[in-house]
Residue, then its C-alpha position, 0 to 999 in steps of 0.5 A: x500500500x502506498x504509505x500516503x494512502x495507508x495513513x488515511x485508511x482508519x478515517x475512511x467512512x463506513x458504507x453498507x451497500x445493503x442500506x442504500x439510503x444510509x450510504x447515500x447520506x454518508x457519501x453526500x455528507x462526506x463530499x459536502x464536507x470537502x473543499x469545493x472545486x474551483x469552477x472560476x475557469x468554467x461555466x457550469x449549467x444544469x440542464x434536463x434531457x428530454x427522455x422517458x423519464x427526463x434525465x438531469x445533467x450538469x454541463x461544465x464548459x471550460x473558458x478555454x474550450x473553443x467552438x467545436x470543442x471535444x466533449x465527454x458524457x461522464x458517469x459517476x461511480x457508486x456501485x449503481x447505488x449511490x452518487x449524483x450530480x452533487x457528489x460527482x461535482x468535484x470530479x467533473x469540475x476537475x476533469x473539465x479543468x484538466x482536460x479542457x473538454x466539455x463535461x456532461x455529467x449524468x444523473x442516471x437512475x440508481x439501484x435498487x429502485x431502478x434496476x438495469x437497464x434504467x441507468x444505461x437507458x439514461x446514459x444512452x439518452x444523454x449521449x444521443x442528446x449531446x450528439x444531437x445538440x452539438x451545435x447548441x452545446x458548441x462541441x464537435x459531434x465527431x469528438x464525443x467520448x464516454x467515461x466514468x469511475x467504477x460503476x460509471x466506468x462499467x456503464x460507459x463501456x456498456x454505452x460504447x457497446x450499445x452505440x456500436x450495435x445500434x449504429x447510434x451516436x459516434x463515440x471517439x474514446x472510452x475513459x474507464x477508471x476502475x470500471x465494474x465490468x463483470x458480475x461473475x466475480x471469478x477473477x483472482x482479485x474479485x475472489x481474494x480482495x475481501x477486506x480491501x479499503x473502501x471496496x470489497x468482494x462483498x460490496x461488489x456482490x451487493x452492487x451487482x445484486x441491486x443492479x441486476x435483481x433476479x434477471x440474468x446479466x447481459x453484455x449491456x449490463x456487464x460488458x465483460x460478458x460481450x463476446x465481440x469487442x471489435x469496432x469499439x472506440x479506443x480506450x484508456x483503462x486505469x486500475x487500482x492494485x488493491x481493487x476487486x475490479x482490477x483483474x477484470x479490467x486488465x483482462x478487458x483491456x487485453x481483449x480489446x487489444x486482441x480485437x484491434x482496439x487501441x488501449x492505454x492501460x495503467x495499473x496504479x501500484x499501491x492504490x485502492x478503489x477510489x483512493x484518488x479521492x485522497x488528493x494530498x497523496x502524490x499518487x492520487x495527483x498523478x492519477x487525476x492528472x493522467x486521467x485528464x491528460x488521457x482525455x485531452x490527448x484523445x480529444x485533440x483536434 
């Protein structure tokens, strides 16, 4: 474990995914107690995307973004259970500031109240709206990426699969940070990381149970189940060493490469799931800078 991160482990909040309401309150209070992000170099606007039901989004446009800038449809983490526009606000603002991209943060429906495919449907509606309103948003429809943390990363990967299969809006890049991709939990890291900080095998099990309910998983729910990865957008995949998702993410990156998809894979030694939130640690600063840098490079005109 990175020593700067290890020092914070005793202070991590306790969350119980079997109690979604309490977990949402805990995470919201934790984010609210933190320092607000600097949004002085961007315009931030809340919008509603017409859909069934409508989807709330928050759009971050850096002042440096010119007409025809690149954009990313961004999906928050939270095990499909918690997280919203407010808890994701610090991350979305930092990503916009660091990359220069227009960030469209999505308030997708959460489980267990709204199981699969509700969250994916919301994300797809926002992707289609973003592409369809490119001129109004001042973005280049040919430079729209998808991405997210954790469960949001899994949703972004599923979004890329669905857009490919349905000949939907063109996606130029996938930014997948510690994504949840496989409900089967058969990899070494998924089986053995039972007491890792913040995220464990039991929490992974609960997240998938809430998301799927009694229905069997498909590739759009768990992208690792997809049999054909050809024709997907280039990807940046980041993993944490002490994370149950680690091995499924690495295997997905290898499968993308074998399918002819360009991939940049970064395994961050000494980190755990979500440890990037410990902003004072040097490794977190490098992770966050690299995430923004990867998006900046991918969307370069």
